[in-house]
N, C-alpha and C positions, 0 to 999 in steps of 0.2 A: 504494500500500500504506500502510495506517495505521501509526501507531507501535505499536499493540497487535499488529497483524499481524506487524510486524518482530520484536517481542519473542517472539511465539509461534514464529516460524520459527527464531530464534536458540536456542530451547530444544531444537530438533531436533539430533541428532548422528548421525554414522555408527555402524553397528552395531559392538559390541565383538567382538574376535576370538573370545572364548569363547562368544559367542552365535551364531556362524555355524553353518549346517547342513552337516555334512560331505558328504552326498551331492551337494549342489549345487556345492560347491567342486570335488569330484572330477570331476563332469560338465563343469563349465566348463573344467577343465584338459584333459580328454580332447578336448573340442570345439575348443579353441584350437589344440591340437597337430594334431588331425585335419584341420582345414581347411587347414593349410599344405601337406599332401600333395596337395591339389587345387589350391590357389592358386599353387603354385610354377610350374605350367605357364603361367599367365597373367603371371607375373613374367618368365619366361625365353623365351617365344615370343610371336609376334603374336596378337592377339585372335582372328583368324579360324582359328587352329590349335587354340584351346582346346577346341572341341567337335568338331573334325574331324581325326582322326589322319592321314587321307589327305593332308592338306596339310603334314604334318610335313616339315621340311627334312632329316631323316635317316630311314633305314628303321626302321619299327616292327616289327622281327622279333627273334627270339631273346630275349636278356635284356631288350631294350627293350619287346618285346611283353608279357613277364611283368610288367615294371614298370608299364606302362600298364594292364594287366589288373587288377593289384592295386589301383590307385587307383579304377578304374571300378567294381569289385565292392564293396570294403570301405569306401571313403571318399567317393566322389562323391555329393554331395547329402545324405549321412547326417549329417555333422557340422555343416553349415550349418543343417540342420533342427534339430539339437539346440541349436545356438547361438540360433536364433530362439525356440525353446520356452523356453529359460532366460531370454531377455530378457523374454518375457512374464511369467514368474514374478517377475522383478526389478521390473517395473512395479508389481505389487501390493506387493512387499516395501518399496519406496520410498514409494509413494503411498497405500497402505492403502485403506480404503473411501472412496467418493466424498464422504461426509459430512465427512471430515477435511480441512478447508480448508487448514490449514498444510502438511500433507504433499502435498496436491494442488498447491500453489504450488511446493513443492520439486521435485516431479516435472516440472512444466512447465519450470522453469529447467534441470533436468537434461537434458531433451530438447532445449532450445534450445542449450545449450552442446555437447551431443553433435553437433548439426547443424553448429555452427561448426567443431568439431574435424574432423568428417567432410569438410567442404569443403576444409580445409587438406590433409588426408590424400589425398583423391581428386584434387584439382586439382594439388597440388604434388608428389605422389609416385606414386600408383598408382590407376589407373582402377577397379580391382576393389573399391574400398571398399564395405563393406556398412553402415557406420554411418549414412549419410544415409538409407538406406532404413529403418533401424530407428527413426530419429528421426521420419520421416514416419508410419510405421506405428504408432509409439507414441502419436501424437496421437489415433488412433482407438481403440486398445486401452485407453487410460487412461479412456475414457468407459464401459468395460464392466467395470471392476474390482470393482464391487459385485454383479455377476451371480453366481448360484449356480454352484458348481463343475460340477454336472451339465450346466447349460445351456452353459457355456463349452466343456466337452469335447465335448458333442454337436454344437454348431454348428461349432466349430473343426475337429474331426476329420472331421465330415461334409463340410465344404467342402474340406478337404485331400484326402480320398479322391475327391470329385467332380472336382476339378481334375486329380488323378492319372489318373482314368479318361478324362477328355477328352484329356489329353496322350498316354495310351497308345493311344487310338483314332486320334488324329492320326498318331502315329508309325507305327502299323501301316498305315494307309491310304496314307501317303506312300511306302511301300515295297512293300506286298503287295496294295493295293486294286485294283479294276478299272483297266485301262490308262488309260481316259479320266479317271478320278478322280485317279490318280497324276500324270498330265500336268497336270491343272488345278491340283492342290495345289502342284506344284513350279514352276508358271509364275510368274514374277516373283520367285522366290527368288534371292538374290544368288549369282552364279556366281564364286566365288573361284578364283584360279589360283596356281600356284607362283610366277609372276612377281610377283604381289601380295605373297606371303609374303616373297620376297627383297627387295622394295622396302621393306617394313616393317622387316625386320631391318637393312637398310642405314641407314634413318632413325634407328632406335634407337641404332645404333653410331656415328652421325655426330657426336654431341655432345648437350649438354643441350637445345638448341632443338629438334632433330629428335626426340628422345625425348619431350619434353613435348608436341610437336605431335601425335604419335601417341597419347599418353596422353589428351590433351584430346578427340580425336576419339572414342576408345573410351569415355571417361567420359560424354560427351554422349549417345552411343547407349544406354549402359546406364541412364542416368538417365531417359531417355525410356521405356525398357522398364520400369523400376521404377515410374514413376508410372502407367503404363497397364496393367501386368500383374502384376509381382512384388509389388506392395503387397497384392493380394488374398490371395495364398498366404502372405505373411509375416504379415499380420494374423491369418489363420486359425491359423497355427502358434503365434503368440504367445498367442492365446486358448486353444489346447489346453494350452500350457505353464502358463499362469496357472491354468487349471482343474485340471490335474494337481497343481499345488502346493497349491491351496486344498483339494483332496480328501485330501491327505496322501500321494498316490501317490509323489511325488518324494522324500519323506523316509522312506519305508519303512512307512507305516501301512496299506497295502493287504494283503489276504491273500496268503500266499506263492504259492498256486496261480495267482493272477492274473499274477504276474511270470513264473511257469514257462510258462504258456500263451503269453504274449507272446514269450518267448524261443524257444519251439518254432515259433511262426508266423514270426517274423523269421528264424530259422535256416533254415527251409524256403525262404523267399524268397531268402535269401542263397545257398543251395546251388544253386537253380535259376538265379539270375542268374550265378553263377560258371561254370556249364556253358555258358550261352548266350553270355556275354561272351568265353569262351575260343574258342568257334567264330568269333566276330567278329574276335577278335584275331589268330587264325592264318589267316584267310581272305586271299585276294588283295586288293590295294589296290582299293577301290571296290566290292567284293563284300559282300553282306549275306545270308549263309547262313541266318540265323534269320528272315529276311523280316519284320523289324520287331519280332519277339517280344522280343528282348533290350531294345530301347528301351521296349517296353510294360511289361515287368516292372520296369525301372529307374525307371518313373514313380511308384513307390510306396515311396520311401525312408523314409517315416514308419514303415513296418512294421519295417524293420531298425533304425531309430533307437530305437523303443520297446523292441526286444529288447536293444540296447546299454544303454539306461537301466535296464531291469529287471535285467540282469546286474550293473550297478554297484550298484544298491540292495541286491540280495541279498548281494553281497560286503561292502559297507560295513556293513549293518545285521544280517546274519545269518551272515557268513562271515569269512574271514581278511582283515580290512580293510587289513592291512599291505601286501597285494599292490598296492593302488591308492593307498596313502597318499602316494607321491611326487607324485601328480597334484594334491593339495590346494593346495600353495603356488602351483603354476602357475595353478590356477583362481582363487585369491585375487588374483592379478595378471593376470587374463585380458586386461584392457584394455591394460595395458602390454605384455604379451607379444604381443598381436595387432598392435599398432602397431610394436613393435620387429622383428617378422618382416618387415614392410614395409621398414623401414630397412635391415636386413641384406640382403634379397633385391634391393632396388633398387640398393644399393651394389655388389653382385656383378654385376648384369646391365646396368645402363645409366646410373647416376649418374656424373657426370664425375670424381668422386674415387675411383671403383672401377675394376676391370679391364675392365668393359664386355664381358661374356661373352654378351650377348643373342644368342640363336639359335645358340650354339655348344655348349650343354650338352644332351645327350640325356636320355631319361627315366631311365636308370640313374644318370647323373651328378646329375640333379635329386634322386633319392632320397638320394644321398650328402649333398647340401646339407641336405635335410630332416632327416635323422638327426643331422647336426651341430648344427642349430638346436635340435632337440628336446633334445639333450644339454646345450647351453648353458642353455636355459630350465629344465630340470629341476635344474640346478646353481645358477643364480643366483637363482631364485625363493626357495628356503628361506634362502639366505645373506642376501638383502635383508630378508626378513621376520624374520630373527633380531634385527635392529636396528630395523626400522620396522614400523608397524602396517598399512601398505598399500603398494601399488606406487607409484612416482613419478608416473605419469600418472593413476592413480586419485586420488592426492592433488590434483593440479591440477584434475581434473574436479570433485572434491568441494568444493574451495575456491571454484570458480566457481559451483557449484550452491547452496552454502550462503551465498555472498556474504560470507564471512569466512575468516580463517585457521584451518584445521583442523589440530590437532596430528598429526604423523606419526611422531615418535620414540616408541618404547616407553618406558614409565616404567622408571626404574632399579630 
């Protein structure tokens, strides 16, 4: 980098608090709180239980069935979808158009340091880290940030729906297809047992070495899946989010009827999913009364996410914004809040300095933990931001990205 390049980069500065877009902060706050309701299962139970309630070490009936159903219907994949879309918007907010070389360099450093932080997070604490996937995906999406909004939305949303259709078809075939097809598709699938679940729980509770061994195994598996599969869906969602931001949709500039149509569509999908997932939740262990239809409908979380986004935009820009204003500080500190969720949950479940409750907390108990963390983050975020301009980990990330000390205290 030349001396002139350095001077140009040094003139860049983080966005001022007064220039922030309210809808984006509210969405970030909702997203970071919402993903905890899903992630808590992977904090407190073995990886193989995350997607298969039949392997749960406790009965998923009664209140536990309701707790699991609530996550599957209203939270699962909806908020990670929103998080990914918002990250796509942030790539443009930070990097600007491709012709802006100084902001492009800043964006590349931002993604590099995100990857470093992600490796510490994933290897040292929790295998479910999504930040490394975002850093990888961001390298591709940053090349598209000068594309027109319509092209970004068309390609991103089109790929997302196509991947959803493929997933829906696969889910249906694996349960309700012709017998020979079902047998062929299930052949070679890992056959997990309750013994494997018990062994994983024992390893997590045995101490730091056992827990980190399990964590490393799961992390390596997920990173392989991220590089081979998840990066495509994540890039598509980031493109969609960037396009929606550039078009003005995320800041409330689209016609009201567009938001209402998306709310109606997403609400219909949500209602259908609720009925189907309830049939699955109340069925006997191992039974699939919807014959794969629940999994097929669940393959299109983008439709529900867009309904959530539309509702937020209408409330913030055209309705009683005070209803969602507590989410703004949480969203301004989304990076800090995401990583502190990991610190709290790993302390509760398997870190040596905590009570090591891994495998001992059922779905109802997990909801209690989630609500507790939500309350903490809704309280501490505005308290911190009353004195500082950004969250503590946002500050660390920005100092590393800008390559200089960035002021954090608010001016008196």
